[in-house]
N, C-alpha and C positions, 0 to 999 in steps of 0.2 A: 504494500500500500504506500503510495506517495505521501510522505508525512513531513511537511515543512515544520520547522521548529515552532512557529507561531501557533500551530494547531495541534501539537502533540500533547496528549493528556496522559500523565503517568500516575496520577493519584488514584490509588486503589479504591478509595471510597467513592470517587466520581465514576469510575469504571463499573464497579459493582452496582451502584445505584441505577445506572442506565440498564444494565443487564437484568436487574430485577423489575424495573419499570416497564421494559420492553422485552419480555421473555420469548417472544415468537422469533426464533432464530433460523438461519440458513446454515445447514451442515454440508460442507463440501469435502469430498473424498475421491480417491482414485479407485474406481470400481473395475470389474472385469471388462466392461465395455468402454472404459474411458472415464473421464471426470464426471462425477454425479453430484447433484445438489438436491437436498431434501429440506423441507420446511416444517418445523415442529417447535412446540414450546419446550423450553429447557429450564430446569431449576438449578440455581447456583447453590451448591452445597458447601458451606463454609467459604473458603477462598481458594480451594484446590481442585474442585471437581464440578462437573455439570452432570445432571441426571435427566433422563427423558425416556421415551419409549416410542416404538414404531410397530407397525404390523409385521408379523413374521415373514411375510412375503416381500417386505421392503429390502432393497439391496444393502442398506446399512446393517441389517441383521446378519449379514453374511461376511461382514468386514471386521471381525474381531482382530484387534491389534493394529488396525490401520491408523495412519496419521491423518488428522482431520483439521480443517479450518472451519471455525464457527463464527458467523457474522451476526451481531446484534445491531439492529438499526434503530436509532432513536428518531426524534422529530427532525423534519427537514422542510425547506421552503425556499422559493425564489425570492431574491433580494433585488429590488429596483434601485437604480442609481438615483432616482428622484428622492429617495429617502435620506440621502446623504446631504447634510448642509454644505459640505465642501463642493458638491456638484453645482450648487447654485453660485458658488464663487468662481470655480475654475472650469467647470464642465468636463474635467478630466477624470471621469468615473465611468464604469461600465457595469452591466448586470452581473450577478453571480448567484450561487446557490449555497445556502448555509445548511449544515447538517451535523449530526453526531453519530459516530459508529464505533463499535468495539469489535476487534478481531481477536479471537481466542485460538491459539494453536495447541493441539494436544493429541493424546493417543486414546483410541476408542476401545472400550471393552464391552462385549455383548453379554447380557445377563438374562438367564432363563428361570431364575429362582422365583417361585410364585409369591413367597412372603415379601421379598424385596420389591417385586412389582406392585403388590397390593399396597404396601406402605407408601410407595411413590404416588400411586393413583390417589390415595387418601389425602396426602399432603397437597398435591396439585389441585384436587377438587376443592378441598377446604379453603385453599387460598383464593381461588378464582370464584368461588360461590359466596365468599364472605360478604359481598355487597348486596346479595339478593335478599328480598324480604323474608323468604323461607329457604335458606340454603339447603341444597341437595347434598346428600352424603352417599358414599359408595354403599354403605350398609342399607340404604333405602331400596336398593335393587335386590331381587331374589338371589339368594346365595348361589343357586345353581347357574344363574345367568352370569354372575360375577366370575365364577370359576371358569365358565366357558370363555368369557372375554379374556381372562388372564392367559389362557392357553393360546390365544390368537395373537399375542403381542410379545415383543422382546424388549428387554430393558437396555438402555444405553448409559454407560458411565464413561465420562471423558476426563482423563487426568490432565489438568491444565499445565502446560509447559511454559507458556508465556502469553501475555496479553498486550495488545497495541490499541491505543485509543486515539481517534482523530475527532476533535471537537472543533469544527470550522465555524466559528461564531463571531466573525468580524474582528478578531483580535488584532488583525493587521491594520485596523483603522483607528483614528483618534476617538476619544470618548464621545464627542458630539455626533459622529457618524454612527457609532454603536447605539446611542440613544435614539437616533433617527430610525434605525432599522427596527428596534424594539417597538417604537411607536407605530411604524408602518405595518408591522405584523399585527399589532393589536387592532389597528383600524381595519385591516383587510379581513381578519378573523376567519380565514379559510381553514381547510383541513390541516391540523397540526400547527397552525400559526401560534395559537396561545401557548402550547407546550414549548415551541421553539423560542418564543419571546421570554418565557419564564426561565428556560435554561440559560439564555444569554444574560439575563439579569442576575443570575446566580453565579456567573463565571467571574472568578477573580483574575483580572488581567493586569499584569505589571506594565509600567510605562515602557513603550518600545516604539521604534521607528516603523513606519509603514513598510510592509513587505509584499511579496508575491503570493498568490493563492494557488 
């Protein structure tokens, strides 16, 4: 991943927060037929592993021991040069795209243990059902149905080797331009604009000269 210094995020708390807030990830691996990409929710377990599951027919279920790249994608959005106060002064600004992504490199282990799988499903379900008026639990389904479903899936455990974060949030612009982008996103209020504006407002940015994106 192209990673200019301005946009490099190394703080584990920031990286982990994005991974937890946007758990639907892309898992890329070298399969028998070439490079394959699969999309699934993953759980960050501590700071050393990712846990998830796929159907037993999924190619990932046959790649025990494979090296994988996992991509977590946070909010993103188009940035208009009209939002920069400096554009009004010099007109030397162009459009860009702001975004935040985390790349996780690791080794895949495929798990078929029913108890491990059930515990994972219970954690994932309880987490994502937490906001429902009447949260659904795995135990709400008939036990024979749960057992049948468990036999149809395989667990994925990914040992994390390294993490790269790219938070491209206008850090290469002066404070007035960053404030203009946040205001522009808030006014546009499109898909993900609010989350992107909030992430920008939370970013600690040291004083630095304008660079390239």
